[in-house]
N, C-alpha and C positions, 0 to 999 in steps of 0.2 A: 368391304370394310369389316364386317362382322367376322369373317373368316380370318382376316389379318389380326384382329384383336384377340380372337380365340387362340390363334397360334402364339401370340405374344404371351398370353396368360399361361398356356401350357409350357412354353419355354421358361417362364418365370418359376412355375412350380417345379420343373425339373432342376432348375438352378438351386432352388431352395433345398431340395433333397441332397444335391451334391454338397452344398454348403453345410448342411447338418452333418453329413457323413464326415466332412473334413474337420468340423469342429469337435466331433466325438472321437476321432482317431487320435491315438497317442502321438505326441510330438517329442522327438528326441534330438539331441544335437547331431547325431549321425544320420538322421533321416535325409533322404534324397530331396532336392528342391521340388516344390509343387509343379505339376504339369501346366502347360499353357492352357488358357481357357478354350472351350469350344466356341465356334462362331456364334454370335448373338442372335442371328436371324436365319432361319432355314430359307434356302433359295436365294440368298443374297451373296453374290460372288464378290469377293473383295480383291482389289488389285494386289499384285505380288508384294508391293512395299508394305501392305497392311497385314502381312502374315504374322503368325505368332512369333517368328524369329526376330521381328522388329521390336518386340516388347520384352519385359521381364517383370518378375514379382519384386515388389519393393515395400518397405515399411512406411515410406513417405512418397508423396507425389512431387517429383522434381519440377522446378520452374520450366514452363514451356511444354510440359507433358500433360496428357489426360490419362484416364484409366478406363479400362474396358471390363473389368471383373474385380470382385473382392472375395476375400475369405477371412474367417476368423482363425487366428493362430496364436500359439504361445511364443512363436519365434520373434515377434516384434515387441514383446512385453518387456518393460523395465521393472515391473512390480509383481510378476508372477501370474497375472490374469490374461485373459484373451484380449487381443488387439486386432484391428483390421489390417490386412495386407492387401495391397493394390497391384493389379496387373497393369503396369504403366506402358504407354506407347506415345511416340510423337504424333501429333494430330496429322491427319491425311484425308484427302478427298475419298469418300466412300467408306469411312470407318465408323462403325457403331461405337459411340463413346458415352461415358457417364457424365461428361461435362461439355458445355459449349466452349469454343476456343476463339481468341482474337484472330481475325483474318479469315475466319470460316463462318458459314451460315449452316443451317440444317434444313433438310427437306422431309424428314419423317421422324416420328417419335414412337416409343413403345414403353409400356410399363413392365418392369422386370425386377427380379430380386438380385440380378447380377451386380447391380450398382449399389446395393444396400450396405450401409455401415451399421445398421441397427436392427435388421431383420424384416423391414417392411418393403413394400414396393417403391421403386424410384423410377424416374424418367431416364431413358437412354435416347440419345440423339444420333441421327444419321448425318455425319458431318459432310459438307460439300464446300469445295473451293468456289467462291462466287464467280460467276461469268454471265455474260449476256445470254438470255434465252433459258435461264434456269428458273424453275418454280421453286421458291424457297420460303421458309417460315419467318425469316427476318430480312430486313433490307440493310446490308452492310454499308459502311462508309465507302463513298466513291461510287455508289450505285443509286439508281432510282428504279421505279417500276412502271410498267405500262399496262398491267392488267392484274386483277385480283380474283380469288375464288374462296368460298367458304369450304373448309375441309376439317375432317377429324385427324388428318395426318400430322398436323402441327400441335395437336392438343397435348397439354401437360396435365390436364385435370378432367378429361373426358368429354368436354364440350367442343363445339365448332370454333375454329380459329381461322384467321385470314392467311392465305398463302399469296405470295407476290411473284409476278413474272419480272425477273430482273433485267435491267439494262445498265451497262456501265456508262458512267459519265465521261 
């Protein structure tokens, strides 16, 4: 657990450096669009449908989408100041996302600067499609649970939380 939290912290610091560099870089109308974000967690293989090609940078978060990274930019500004730009993607099983989504649960969290809209750490969620036999941090509608455990994996504030072993109704 400590190693996982340390890895999350280091990834967050690296993201902060990247965000600072992006914020300080000059922005012009002819600049190329920003690159897709790096994977949120080292050692976490994402299914092909969760690749960077499935998402895009946007000034808003469209309905039904989540976001997996942010950056400050002048491109989205209507008044000349910096605004947040989001890397939006449709929710999917096995996606590290900055928001939870209806129809999904999550099985892990991490503190990161990748989701930040104001420069501080935010929680990122490992989205999962609910199914029988899945350890999850929430019990979605249409499911019950048959076992529990205390874990730091579901924590959004650093303390222990309950994880549930799902069973579909």
